Every structure is written in structure tokens, then in C-alpha cells.
N, C-alpha and C positions, 0 to 999 in steps of 0.2 A: 915337497915344498908347500908352504902355506901361502895362499894368495888372498889379499884383502882388496875388495873393489867396491866402487860406487859409480852411479851413473848420473849425468845431468841431461835432462831431456830438452828437446827443442832448442838446440844451440844454433848460433850463427857460426858456421864452419870457418869462414874467412876471418872473423874476429878472433876465434880461438887459435887458429894457426898464427895469426899476427902476434898474439900474446905469447904463444909458445916460442916463436922465433926471436922475439925481443929478449926473452929470457935464455937464449942460446940452446933451446931444445934442438935435438937433431932428428931429422926425418929418418925413421927406421925403414919403413916401406909403405907403399900404397898399392893396393891390389883388390880385385874381386876375391871373395872367399865363398867357396861352397862348403857346407858342413852337412855331414851325414851322421845321424844320431841312432845309436843302438842300445838295447837293453836286454838282459837275460831274465830268466825266471825268478831270480832273487832281486830284481829291479836295480842291478848294478848297471851303470850307464857308461858308454864309451862314445867318444866323438872323433870322427875322422874329418880333417880339414884339408882342402885343396886350394892352393893359391897359384899365382903365376911364378912364384919363387920357390915354394916348398910345399910339402905335404907333411901332416903330422897326425899322431894319434894321441888322444887325451882321455884321462880318467879324472873326474872331479867327485869329491865327497864333501857335501855341505857340512860345515862345522857350526856356524851361526848365521842367522839372517835377521839381525836386529838393526842397528844403525848401519852396520857394515855387512857385506856379504863375505863371509870367510869360508874358504874351501881348502881342502887338501887337494893339490893338483899334481898329477904325474903326467908328463908330456915328453914326447920324443919325436924327432923327424923320422919319416918313413920313405920308402921308395914308391912303388906303384900302389896307389890307393885302391885300385880295383882288386888287387890280390888280397890286401888286408881285409877289404870288405867281404870277399868270398870266405876267407878264413873265419871271420866273426860269425857269418851266417852258418858255416859248417859246424861250429862249436856251440851253437844254440842261441846266439844273439839274434834278435829280431830288429830290423830297421823300422823306426817309428817316427822319424821327423827329418825334414830336410830344410836347410836354410841357405839363403843367398844374400850377401851384402857386399858393399864396397867399404873397405877400411883404409884409413890413413892413420899411420901409427908414428908417434914421436916418443923419444926418450929424453928425460932430463933427470940427472942425478939418480939414475936407476928407477925412476918412476915412469910407468908407461901411461901414455895418453893416447887412447884409441878413439878416433872419430869415425862412427859407423853410419852408413846410410842404407836402410832397407827400402824396398820399393815404395811402400805407402806410409812410411813413418818419417817424421822430420828427423834431422840429424841428431844423433845421440853421442855424448862424450862419456867414455868409460875411463876412469882413473884407477890404476891398480899398482900395488906393490906388496911387500911382505909384512908391513906393519901399519897400524892406524895412523901414527904420527906422520909418516911420509905421505900417506894418502891425504891427510889434512893439509900438509904442505902443498901438495899438488893442487888441491882445491884453491888454496889462498893465492898461489901464483897466478891463477886465472880469475881472481876476484870473486870466487864463490866461497860459501861455507856449507856446513852440514845441512842447514835448512833447505838448501837448493838441491840436495842430493836425494836419490832414491836407490833402493837395493833390489831392483827387479832382475830376475833371470831373463834371458832372451825370450823364452816362451811367454813369461808374464808380460814383458814389454809388448810383444805382438798381440797378446790378448787384450791389453789395455787399448791399443789403437784400433784393433779390429772392431771393438764395440762402438767406436766413435761414429 
């Protein structure tokens, strides 16, 4: 599946939730998320995520990173995260990054709106779906446009605020 995403930095969480609910967006989940990142000798990357509702494994391959961040994304739910972690380590992947955040996720017309809070970073909104037009629609529903958006990866986001 192809995923297109943008981020809006330093949002007001309550204001965004209010706008989403006025537009009949549905709360999908709210949870802490632990993420464990792995890569192998070919620099292929795998992410394991653990929440209070589900665990999953994810592979992303960057397609473009211009105005939009476009990825091929393969993801599926898994059972015990620690077993998958051990398997990845046994087959040559190395764990290189850990992340913790709280996420509140809404859905509206198949568009995903994720409000993320990392420990030292102000609230971040991520809008994603399968095509640019729906992501633009998601921005406009919340009174944003492309000039308000950035296309940072999670790591780039953390590096941006770490330097502040």
C-alpha cells in the first residue's frame, strides 16, 4: 500500500480535536505507543509497535520526500512483540532506535489524523492517506494548507527539536 503523509507542527490539540469532531471524524484510538526500529546489512528497516490495543510490524520504503512524504508501507498485526523482536535479531537485524509517544487517532472519510505527543516536542498532527488530494482535503478541513505542512520523518522531527 502507498501512504502519503504530512505533518503540522506545534498544534493546539484541543482545537484540532474540536475541528475534527465538528466534521464528524471518529476517534479510532488513543494510546501510548512504543516503537522499536531495526535494520539489516542492506539498510532495510523494520518497525515493531506496541500499544495498549495491538502490536504490529511494519516495513516502509521511501518513494518521494518532496512536498509529500510517500512510502510503500507493509504492515500487519502481530502477537507477542518480544518473540518477533528475537526473530529479527536472530536473522541479522540490529535494533537501532526506540521511540515512545502518545497518539490520539481520528478517521474521517478514510483520512487518518494522528495527534502525537513526544516527551519534549510540542503536539504534532500527522495527516495521511493513499493520495495527495485526500491529504490536501484533510489539511483544508482543519483550516491548514500545504504552506503549513512539513514532511519530516519521526527521526528528523526529534533532531529538529533536540537542537532547540
